[in-house]
C-alpha positions, 0 to 999 in steps of 0.5 A: 750767811751774816749780813754784817760781812763786808768785802773791801775790793782793791787793786793789788798795785795800789792796795794800802799796806794795811790791807796787804798785810792783813791778807797775809796774816790771813793767809798764814793762819790758814796755812798753818792749820793746813801745813803744821809741819812746814816753816810758817809764812812770813806776812811782811813778805807776802804783803810786799810780794802782793804789790808786784804785778806782772806786765799785762796782768791785773790782780784784784784783792778782797778783804772781808771784815766782820761787824767789827771791822776784823779781817776774817777772809781773803780773796784774790783774782787774777787775770791776763789783759792781753792773753786768754781774755776769757778766763780768770784765776781765784783764790778764796780763803777764811780764817780757820776761826771764822768758817761756816758763817758765809765769809766764803760765800760772800768773798766768792760772790764779790770775786765773781762779780768782779770776774763778770764785770772784766768779761771773763766767762770761765774762772779757776780755783785750786784746792788740796786735800789738806784743806778738804773744805775748799773741795766741798766748797768747789763741788757745792758751786758746781765747779768741775774738776779740770786738772787733778795734780799730785803733790810729791815731797822728797827729803834731801837727806834721803837722796841717792848720791850715786844716782845723782852721779849717774844722771849728772855724768855727761859726754864731753863731746855732747852738744849741751851746756848747762847753765845756772842762773839766779837772775837772767842775764840779758844775753839769755832773757828771750831765749829763756823766754821762749824755753819757758813756753815748752810748758804749753806742752805740759797737760792742761786736762780740761782746762779752757785755756789757750797757750801762754806767751812769756815775754822778758818783761814778764821774766824781769817782774817775777825776779823783782817779786821773788826778790821783794819777797825775800826768796831765791829762784835758782834756774837751770838751762840746758843750751843746744850749742850748735844752735845756742837755743836753750832747749830745757830748764827747771827751776826751785825757789827757796827762802832763807827765812823758811829754810827747811822747805824748797819749792820745785817749779817748772821742769820742761825739755823741748819736744825734739831734744827729749829721750836724751837724759836732759830732765833727768840731768836737771833734776839731778844737778838741781838737787846737787845745787840746792844741797850745797848752796841752800843751807838748812834746806831739808825737803823739796816739794813739787807738783804734777798732772796725774798723767804726766808719766815722764816727769812722775817717773823722774821724781819717783826715781829720785825719791819723791813721795806722794805728800797731798792731791791737788785740783784745779776746779773750773767753772762758768762764771754765770753759772756760779754766780747764779748758784751762789745767789741760789744760796743767798750769797751777795757781796756787801761792800765796804768800798762802792768803787774800786781804786783807779788802776794805774796807767799801763 
């Protein structure tokens, strides 16, 4: 590993713009190699989004520079300061022109040191089949595949309009009403937080992770982050009229600057309201909405756990087809650190101390 690789560490809330831009350009370069058919990422929007951190969470940024001071690698470490205090979530990438030079190992060592300093015992990281080196790296460090996923993609011009019409036809007498939101109205904010927590029932595989609590403050922060990145979040929710409770929801994310691609976010139905076609109603209604209100949209991409048969069945009926596989890897922080040290990886810091965190 080249000893000249140096790592800068920053708090995401206070990181200088040039650091965030450097990371965003590195992300864009790596993305372009893995997804050449996609519209390119927009570094300026990504850099703005990086400084938006959800209340009750911290995010640390790591920028690797070579001997000339040029950015060659990037990593993030995120974790809650209020829930699941044992776990942290990492992302590590190396510029495509600087792989196999020890940059990834140096970044991983820095990230693990930071996780250990925060008292985290477990760390997770995603890899995808479009970037096979990531999976090889995770295996080499001794991480375990905890949650296998599959990403599916739908071409909007191949949608079956008759199927959408059938799935969105509902009896006038039924006790449900469909809502569409971009920014959640105050009157629905607490109810939206409650229905979002239904995602705790989604498959977790072998992940060492407790259920998450979602708050209205978190939702507002997510909305601000989406807006800062120049994106739109469209959320549809089903209200149970007798109780006023939101019992199901789905969401998509779309950027006019990257118009062809739409990202499908979470879809969930409360267990006691399943089996009534609410998931089909939501998904079909959202696709109709995307076609009408997201000009230039051509493809919708989504991800599901391999064992989530119900949602996979809906997606396949709509015409979603496999696009790539994804895996969430999990590892013990101490064991991974020892493995990295055995490989000779020790982070060299350009900044001896992390900038002070803002008061919470």
